[in-house]
C-alpha positions as CSV (number, residue, x, y, z in Angstrom):
1,M,5.8,27.3,16.2
2,K,5.1,30.2,13.9
3,R,5.6,28.1,10.8
4,Q,3.2,25.5,11.9
5,Q,0.6,28.1,12.9
6,R,0.8,29.7,9.5
7,W,0.2,26.4,7.7
8,L,-2.8,25.4,9.9
9,A,-4.4,28.8,10.1
10,A,-6.0,28.6,6.7
11,G,-8.5,26.1,8.0
12,G,-10.4,23.1,6.6
13,A,-12.5,25.2,4.2
14,A,-9.5,26.3,2.2
15,V,-8.4,22.6,1.8
16,I,-11.7,21.8,0.1
17,A,-11.9,25.0,-1.9
18,A,-8.4,24.4,-3.3
19,A,-9.2,20.8,-4.2
20,L,-12.5,21.7,-5.8
21,A,-10.9,24.5,-7.8
22,A,-8.2,22.0,-9.0
23,C,-10.8,19.6,-10.3
24,G,-13.4,22.1,-11.6
25,S,-11.8,22.8,-14.9
26,S,-12.6,20.7,-18.0
27,A,-9.0,21.1,-19.2
28,T,-6.3,18.8,-18.0
29,P,-4.0,20.9,-15.7
30,A,-0.3,21.1,-16.2
31,G,1.6,18.5,-14.2
32,T,-1.3,16.0,-14.3
33,T,-1.7,12.7,-16.0
34,T,-4.9,11.1,-17.2
35,S,-5.8,7.4,-17.1
36,A,-9.1,6.0,-18.5
37,A,-10.8,2.8,-17.6
38,P,-11.6,0.4,-20.5
39,A,-14.6,1.5,-22.5
40,S,-16.4,-1.7,-21.4
41,T,-16.1,-0.8,-17.7
42,P,-18.8,1.6,-16.5
43,A,-17.6,4.4,-14.3
44,A,-18.6,4.1,-10.7
45,A,-21.0,6.6,-9.2
46,F,-19.1,9.7,-7.9
47,N,-19.6,13.4,-7.4
48,A,-17.5,16.6,-7.1
49,A,-16.7,15.9,-3.4
50,D,-15.2,12.5,-4.4
51,V,-12.9,14.1,-7.0
52,A,-11.9,16.9,-4.6
53,F,-11.1,14.4,-1.9
54,T,-9.0,12.2,-4.2
55,T,-7.2,15.0,-6.0
56,G,-6.3,16.7,-2.7
57,M,-5.2,13.5,-1.1
58,L,-2.9,12.6,-4.1
59,R,-1.2,16.0,-4.0
60,L,-0.6,15.7,-0.2
61,E,0.6,12.2,-0.5
62,N,3.0,13.2,-3.3
63,Q,4.4,15.8,-0.9
64,A,4.6,13.4,2.0
65,Q,6.6,10.9,-0.1
66,A,9.0,13.7,-1.2
67,M,9.5,14.8,2.4
68,A,10.2,11.2,3.4
69,A,12.9,11.0,0.8
70,L,14.8,13.9,2.4
71,V,15.0,12.2,5.8
72,P,17.9,9.7,5.4
73,G,20.3,12.4,4.2
74,H,19.3,15.1,6.8
75,T,18.8,13.4,10.2
76,T,19.9,10.4,12.2
77,T,16.9,10.7,14.5
78,T,15.5,7.2,14.7
79,Q,11.9,8.1,15.1
80,L,11.8,10.3,12.0
81,R,13.7,7.7,9.9
82,Q,11.3,5.0,10.9
83,F,8.3,7.2,10.3
84,A,9.6,8.1,6.8
85,A,10.0,4.4,6.0
86,H,6.4,3.9,7.3
87,L,5.1,6.4,4.8
88,R,5.9,3.9,2.1
89,E,2.9,1.9,3.4
90,H,0.7,4.7,2.0
91,D,1.6,3.6,-1.5
92,S,-1.3,1.0,-1.8
93,S,-3.9,3.6,-1.0
94,T,-2.3,6.1,-3.4
95,Q,-2.5,3.5,-6.2
96,H,-6.1,2.8,-5.3
97,M,-6.9,6.5,-5.6
98,R,-5.3,6.7,-9.0
99,E,-7.3,3.7,-10.2
100,M,-10.5,5.4,-9.0
101,M,-9.7,8.6,-10.8
102,G,-9.1,6.5,-14.0
103,E,-12.5,4.9,-13.6
104,W,-14.0,8.4,-13.3
105,H,-12.0,9.7,-16.3
106,Q,-10.5,12.5,-14.2
107,P,-7.0,13.9,-14.4
108,T,-4.6,12.9,-11.6
109,P,-1.7,14.9,-10.2
110,A,1.6,13.6,-11.6
111,P,3.5,11.4,-9.0
112,D,6.6,12.7,-7.3
113,T,9.8,11.7,-9.2
114,P,12.6,10.7,-6.7
115,G,15.7,12.8,-7.0
116,T,13.9,15.8,-8.5
117,T,12.8,19.1,-6.9
118,P,9.2,18.5,-5.6
119,V,6.5,20.6,-7.1
120,A,5.5,23.5,-4.8
121,G,1.8,23.6,-3.8
122,M,-0.8,26.0,-2.7
123,G,-3.3,25.7,0.2
124,P,-3.3,24.1,3.7
125,G,-0.8,21.4,4.2
126,M,1.2,22.2,1.0
127,M,4.8,23.5,1.1
128,G,5.9,26.4,-1.1
129,S,9.2,26.6,-2.9
130,H,10.8,28.6,-0.2
131,D,10.0,25.9,2.4
132,W,11.4,23.2,0.2
133,D,14.6,25.1,-0.4
134,E,15.0,25.9,3.3
135,M,14.4,22.3,4.4
136,A,16.8,21.0,1.8
137,H,19.6,23.0,3.5
138,Q,18.8,22.0,7.1
139,Y,20.3,19.1,9.1
140,G,19.8,17.6,12.5
141,H,17.6,19.5,15.0
142,D,16.7,22.3,12.6
143,F,15.6,19.8,10.0
144,N,13.6,17.8,12.5
145,D,11.8,20.8,13.7
146,H,10.9,22.0,10.1
147,W,10.0,18.5,8.9
148,L,7.7,17.8,11.9
149,D,5.9,21.2,11.4
150,A,5.4,20.4,7.7
151,M,4.3,16.8,8.2
152,I,1.8,17.9,11.0
153,A,0.3,20.4,8.5
154,N,0.2,17.7,5.8
155,H,-1.6,15.2,8.0
156,T,-4.0,17.8,9.4
157,A,-5.0,18.7,5.8
158,E,-5.5,15.1,4.9
159,I,-7.8,14.6,7.9
160,T,-9.9,17.6,6.8
161,L,-10.3,16.1,3.4
162,C,-11.3,12.7,4.8
163,R,-14.0,14.2,7.0
164,A,-15.3,16.3,4.0
165,E,-15.5,13.1,1.9
166,L,-17.5,11.3,4.6
167,R,-19.9,14.2,4.8
168,S,-20.5,14.7,1.1
169,G,-18.9,12.0,-1.0
170,A,-21.1,9.6,-3.2
171,S,-18.5,6.9,-4.1
172,P,-18.6,3.9,-1.8
173,Q,-14.9,3.2,-2.7
174,A,-13.8,6.7,-1.9
175,R,-15.9,6.8,1.3
176,A,-14.4,3.5,2.5
177,L,-10.9,4.8,1.8
178,A,-11.6,8.1,3.6
179,R,-12.8,6.2,6.7
180,T,-9.7,4.0,6.8
181,T,-7.3,6.8,6.0
182,L,-8.9,9.1,8.7
183,A,-8.2,6.5,11.4
184,Q,-4.6,6.1,10.2
185,R,-3.8,9.7,9.9
186,Q,-5.3,10.6,13.3
187,A,-3.0,8.0,14.9
188,E,0.0,9.2,12.9
189,L,-0.8,12.9,13.7
190,A,-0.9,12.1,17.5
191,Q,2.6,10.6,17.2
192,L,3.9,13.5,15.3
193,H,2.6,15.9,17.9
194,R,4.3,13.9,20.7
195,W,7.6,14.0,18.9
196,H,7.3,17.7,18.2
197,H,6.4,18.4,21.9
198,D,9.5,16.4,23.0
199,Q,11.8,18.2,20.7
200,E,10.6,21.6,21.8
201,H,10.5,21.0,25.5
202,N,13.3,18.5,26.0
203,G,15.8,20.3,23.7
204,E,16.6,17.1,21.8
205,H,19.3,17.4,19.2
206,D,20.6,15.1,16.5
């Protein structure tokens, strides 16, 4: 699919560069919230790679949750509806990442607000405003195709971030989370690719 190729072509380096750029400013970016650990709690050891990993993952997870929220109203395909429900299981790791960012005194991307238009993003795995608008007006087979393309790109970007964290991160917490998340996303990505292949080659329709 051309759309999928466009999202994936930017490559892993762009994922890391975008995340590093987002956390490199000393000012708090628009659309972020800050949370600080109590003054009596020392911040755990961390480096720029840990912040890039956590910031990038939170943005991608916010998008994945927003995409999941679209599924019930746009398709009756059982696999996609079950997968969207499964995405809620990511909530515990998302909360853990927010807590780590608080310990590091770093700004965190604001969480997605259900029922509102998701914030468009830049970089591999992130959907632009045109993609959100297009997907919001699709149903059945067309929606499934677009949604699978976008979720494959999302998971591919998360896998790239996990691998970069395992190469360069200093935080034991972040590295442990990256290791667990990498295994989960690789399994989920394989399933998404199988569904995408079935839809394209078997002509499945809602």
